C-alpha positions in Angstrom: -8.2 -49.5 -38.8 -4.8 -49.3 -40.3 -4.3 -51.9 -43.0 -0.8 -52.9 -41.8 -2.1 -53.3 -38.2 -5.0 -55.5 -39.4 -2.5 -57.6 -41.4 -0.3 -58.0 -38.3 -3.2 -59.0 -36.1 -4.4 -61.6 -38.5 -0.9 -63.0 -39.3 0.0 -63.3 -35.6 -3.3 -64.7 -34.3 -4.3 -67.6 -36.6 -1.5 -69.9 -35.7 -1.9 -69.6 -31.9 -5.6 -70.2 -32.4 -4.8 -73.5 -34.1 -2.7 -74.4 -31.0 -5.5 -73.4 -28.7 -8.0 -75.6 -30.5 -5.6 -78.6 -30.2 -5.4 -78.0 -26.5 -9.2 -77.9 -26.2 -9.5 -81.1 -28.2 -7.1 -82.9 -25.8 -9.0 -81.4 -22.8 -12.3 -82.7 -24.0 -11.0 -86.0 -25.4 -12.7 -88.1 -22.6 -16.0 -86.9 -23.9 -15.6 -88.4 -27.4 -12.7 -90.9 -27.2 -15.1 -93.8 -28.2 -16.7 -92.1 -31.2 -15.6 -91.6 -34.8 -14.2 -88.2 -33.7 -11.6 -89.9 -31.5 -8.9 -89.2 -34.2 -9.7 -85.5 -34.2 -6.9 -84.4 -31.9 -4.4 -86.1 -34.2 -5.9 -84.3 -37.3 -5.9 -81.0 -35.5 -2.3 -81.5 -34.3 -1.4 -82.4 -37.9 -3.2 -79.2 -39.1 -1.3 -77.1 -36.6 2.1 -78.5 -37.5 1.3 -78.4 -41.2 0.5 -74.7 -40.9 3.7 -74.0 -38.9 5.8 -75.8 -41.6 3.9 -74.1 -44.4 4.5 -70.6 -42.9 8.2 -71.4 -42.2 8.7 -72.4 -45.9 6.8 -69.5 -47.2 8.7 -66.9 -45.4 12.2 -68.5 -45.4 14.1 -68.2 -48.7 16.6 -70.8 -47.6 14.1 -73.6 -47.2 12.6 -75.6 -50.0 10.9 -78.9 -50.3 11.7 -79.0 -54.1 15.4 -79.0 -55.0 15.2 -76.2 -57.5 15.8 -72.6 -56.6 12.7 -71.5 -58.6 10.5 -73.4 -56.1 11.9 -71.8 -53.0 8.9 -70.7 -50.7 6.7 -73.3 -52.5 4.7 -75.3 -49.9 2.0 -76.7 -52.0 3.0 -80.3 -51.7 2.4 -80.4 -47.9 -1.0 -78.8 -48.3 -2.0 -81.0 -51.2 -1.3 -84.1 -49.0 -3.1 -82.5 -46.0 -6.2 -81.8 -48.0 -6.6 -85.4 -49.0 -6.2 -86.6 -45.4 -8.6 -83.9 -44.1 -11.4 -84.5 -46.6 -11.2 -88.3 -46.3 -11.3 -88.2 -42.5 -14.5 -86.0 -42.4 -16.1 -88.1 -45.0 -15.6 -91.0 -42.6 -17.0 -89.0 -39.7 -20.2 -88.0 -41.5 -20.6 -91.5 -43.0 -20.4 -92.8 -39.4 -22.9 -90.4 -37.9 -25.6 -90.3 -40.6 -28.1 -93.2 -40.4 -29.7 -92.6 -43.8 -28.5 -95.3 -46.2 -29.1 -93.0 -49.2 -27.0 -90.2 -47.7 -24.3 -92.6 -46.6 -24.1 -94.0 -50.2 -23.8 -90.5 -51.6 -21.0 -89.7 -49.2 -19.2 -92.9 -50.3 -19.7 -92.1 -54.0 -18.4 -88.6 -53.3 -15.3 -89.9 -51.5 -14.4 -92.2 -54.5 -15.1 -89.4 -56.9 -12.8 -87.1 -54.9 -10.0 -89.7 -54.9 -10.4 -90.3 -58.6 -10.3 -86.5 -59.3 -7.2 -86.2 -57.1 -5.4 -88.7 -59.3 -6.5 -87.2 -62.5 -5.7 -83.7 -61.3 -2.0 -84.7 -61.0 -1.8 -85.0 -64.8 -2.9 -81.4 -65.2 -1.2 -79.6 -62.2 2.0 -80.6 -60.5 1.2 -82.2 -57.2 4.5 -81.0 -55.8 4.4 -77.4 -56.8 0.8 -76.4 -57.7 -2.6 -76.4 -55.9 -4.8 -79.3 -57.0 -7.8 -77.0 -57.8 -10.3 -79.5 -59.3 -9.7 -82.0 -56.5 -10.0 -79.3 -53.8 -13.3 -77.9 -55.2 -14.9 -81.4 -55.5 -13.6 -82.3 -52.0 -15.1 -79.2 -50.5 -18.5 -79.8 -52.3 -18.7 -83.4 -51.0 -17.8 -82.2 -47.5 -20.5 -79.5 -47.6 -23.1 -82.2 -48.7 -22.0 -84.3 -45.7 -22.6 -81.3 -43.4 -26.1 -80.8 -44.8 -26.8 -84.5 -44.6 -25.8 -84.4 -40.9 -27.9 -81.4 -40.1 -30.8 -83.0 -41.9 -30.3 -86.0 -39.6 -30.5 -83.7 -36.5 -33.6 -82.0 -37.9 -35.3 -85.4 -38.3 -34.2 -86.8 -34.9 -34.3 -83.7 -32.7 -36.5 -81.2 -34.6 -33.6 -78.7 -35.0 -30.8 -78.3 -37.5 -28.2 -77.4 -35.0 -27.5 -78.6 -31.4 -25.5 -76.1 -29.4 -24.1 -78.8 -27.1 -23.1 -81.0 -30.0 -19.4 -80.9 -31.1 -20.0 -82.0 -34.6 -22.6 -79.3 -35.1 -20.0 -76.6 -34.3 -17.3 -78.4 -36.4 -19.7 -78.4 -39.3 -20.6 -74.8 -38.9 -17.0 -73.8 -38.9 -16.1 -75.9 -41.9 -19.2 -74.7 -43.8 -18.3 -71.0 -43.3 -14.7 -71.7 -44.2 -15.2 -73.7 -47.4 -18.1 -71.5 -48.7 -15.7 -68.5 -48.3 -12.4 -70.1 -49.3 -13.3 -72.0 -52.5 -13.9 -68.7 -54.4 -10.6 -67.3 -53.0 -8.7 -70.4 -54.1 -10.2 -70.1 -57.6 -9.4 -66.4 -57.7 -5.7 -67.0 -56.8 -5.3 -69.0 -60.1 -6.1 -66.0 -62.2 -3.1 -63.7 -62.9 -5.5 -60.8 -63.5 -6.5 -60.9 -59.8 -2.9 -61.0 -58.4 -3.3 -57.4 -57.4 -5.9 -58.5 -54.9 -3.5 -61.0 -53.3 -3.2 -59.1 -50.0 -7.0 -58.8 -49.7 -7.5 -62.4 -50.5 -4.9 -63.3 -47.9 -6.8 -61.2 -45.2 -10.1 -62.9 -46.1 -8.4 -66.3 -45.9 -7.1 -65.6 -42.5 -10.4 -64.3 -41.2 -12.1 -67.5 -42.4 -9.5 -69.6 -40.6 -10.1 -67.6 -37.4 -13.9 -67.9 -37.7 -13.6 -71.7 -38.3 -11.3 -72.3 -35.4 -13.5 -70.1 -33.2 -16.4 -72.4 -34.0 -14.3 -75.4 -33.2 -13.2 -73.8 -29.9 -16.9 -73.1 -28.9 -17.8 -76.6 -29.8 -15.2 -78.1 -27.5 -16.1 -75.9 -24.6 -19.9 -76.4 -24.9 -20.0 -80.1 -26.0 -21.7 -82.9 -24.2 -20.8 -86.5 -24.4 -22.2 -88.5 -27.3 -21.2 -92.2 -27.2 -23.5 -93.8 -29.7 -23.4 -93.0 -33.4 -27.1 -92.4 -33.7 -28.1 -91.4 -30.2 
């Protein structure tokens, strides 16, 4: 496959897929409106609009959130804010769905550690113009632990790690794939010696986004209603 063609397909498909997932979340909202996932459509809409704005800033030399010409095309501030909101929301979700007191305590400790690291990270990297690498890595690790704690709960209660009709199972799968793949990419982007692989890293990043949103979409289509936290 021609490289430019692949780039074009990836660049032009990931944003519409975000929009499709938002529509699916609204369509299935009656099935989870009274659960901790009820705020999910808001988060997904925020994600979609954030990605739109981020792309607009990245590819428009006349737009800048920082009033210095050197920072034109710099969109890190909106993604740094978004990451905090995203991680904290899913910590809340997993804390709500997991009955184990020990696992809930670990998630709570992880959330406070993430917030603390987010504050400390600002003293080493500009929150407005640079990625908050340490906070992001810790945030992803705590989220991954939450995913495994939830799947462990399913294993104990249902005898399987994954329920194909459970929305949170699919959301968890999508996020697990994304963060396992993207954390190394995010680290690699901070090494000047790897800048020559920027195009490849961008492709892998977009593929991970598409896979994650594909899992989200499947989850919304196949989900059944779950009203109780520990049903």
